[in-house]
N, C-alpha and C positions, 0 to 999 in steps of 0.2 A: 504493500500499500504505499501511496506518496500522498503527503499534504502540501499543499500550496497555499501561500498567503500573500495576495497583492497588496501594494502600498504606493503611495506616491501621486495619487491623483489630486485635483484641486480645480480652481477656478483661475484662467488666464486670459489676457488678451490676446486677439488675433496677432499672429506674427511672433509670438512668445513660444517659450520652450516648457517642458517637463519632463522628468525621468521618472518612469514607474518601475518599480521593482517587484519580484517574483521569488519569495524564499521558499525552496524546496526541503522537505524532510521526509525520513521514513527510506523506502527501498531506492536511495538515489541511483544506484548502480544499474538499475533496471531501466533507466529513462532513456530512450532512443530519439525522441523529438521533444521540443518545448516549444509553446506557442503562444502567442497573444492573439486575443479576439476581442471584437467589441460588438456593442449593441447600441445603435443610436437610439433615441426616443421614437416609438412608435415602428420600429423597424426590426428586421430579424437579425440574429447575430451572425457577424461575419469574420472571417479571417483577416488577420491583420499582418502578422508575420510570424515565420517559424526559424527554428535554429536546430539543426540535427547534433547528436553526439559527436559528429565528426567535424562539427563547425559550419556546415553549409547553412545558408540562410536563403528564404525566399520572403518576398513581400507583395502584399496587394498592390495593384497599379496605383490606386488612389493614394499611396502613402511612400512610393518609391522617390528615393532624393531627400526625402524630409525626415524618415524615421528610421532608426538603426537598432537591430535586435543584438544584444551580446550576452556573455555570460561569464561569471566568475565561478570556476569550479571548486576554488578554495571555500568560497561563501555558499555555495550552492544554490546561487542566486542568478536569476534572468533579468536582464533590464529591457526596457523599451525607451530609447531617447526619442522624444518627439521634438522636431524642430519646426519652425514656420507654420505653426498650428493655425488651423482655419476652423470656423464655426461648424462647419460640417464634420469635424473631428469630435465634436460633443458626443458622448456615448459613455455607458459603463464599460470598462475596460476589464477583461477576464485573462488569467493565464490559464493554461491547463498542459499536460504532458502526455505523451504516450509511454506507456510501461508495461511490460509484459505482451506487448502488441496491442493495447486498448488504451483509448483515450479516458482519462480520468474523470472524476465528477467535478461539476462547476463549483467555485467558490463564490464568496460574495461579491468580487469584482471592486474596482475603485472607479470613482466618478471623474469624469475629466469634461470640464465645461470651458468652451472657448467662447468668449464674449467678442461681439464685432465692434 
């Protein structure tokens, strides 16, 4: 089992930056992929970025060039650096992980609000 706790959300003006953190605990060695998702108000949850255990990264087209996913293995933490934020980035952001071949359960998420 893997437990994930998101943090770092908040209110920021358009053009600003935020860094989200996702701290993992439990069966860390079983994780093959970690990801950030987001759910804008009234919309479905969508994939934002992924990073594999080998370090490969992928991003949604809407965030390419603005967001960066990274990880600190020593701290068992994955980050999402978000720059040049836009009002349409407003959402609840969730992290999740694939371990033992399956996606884990959703946590509480962290709210990101970008004002225009």
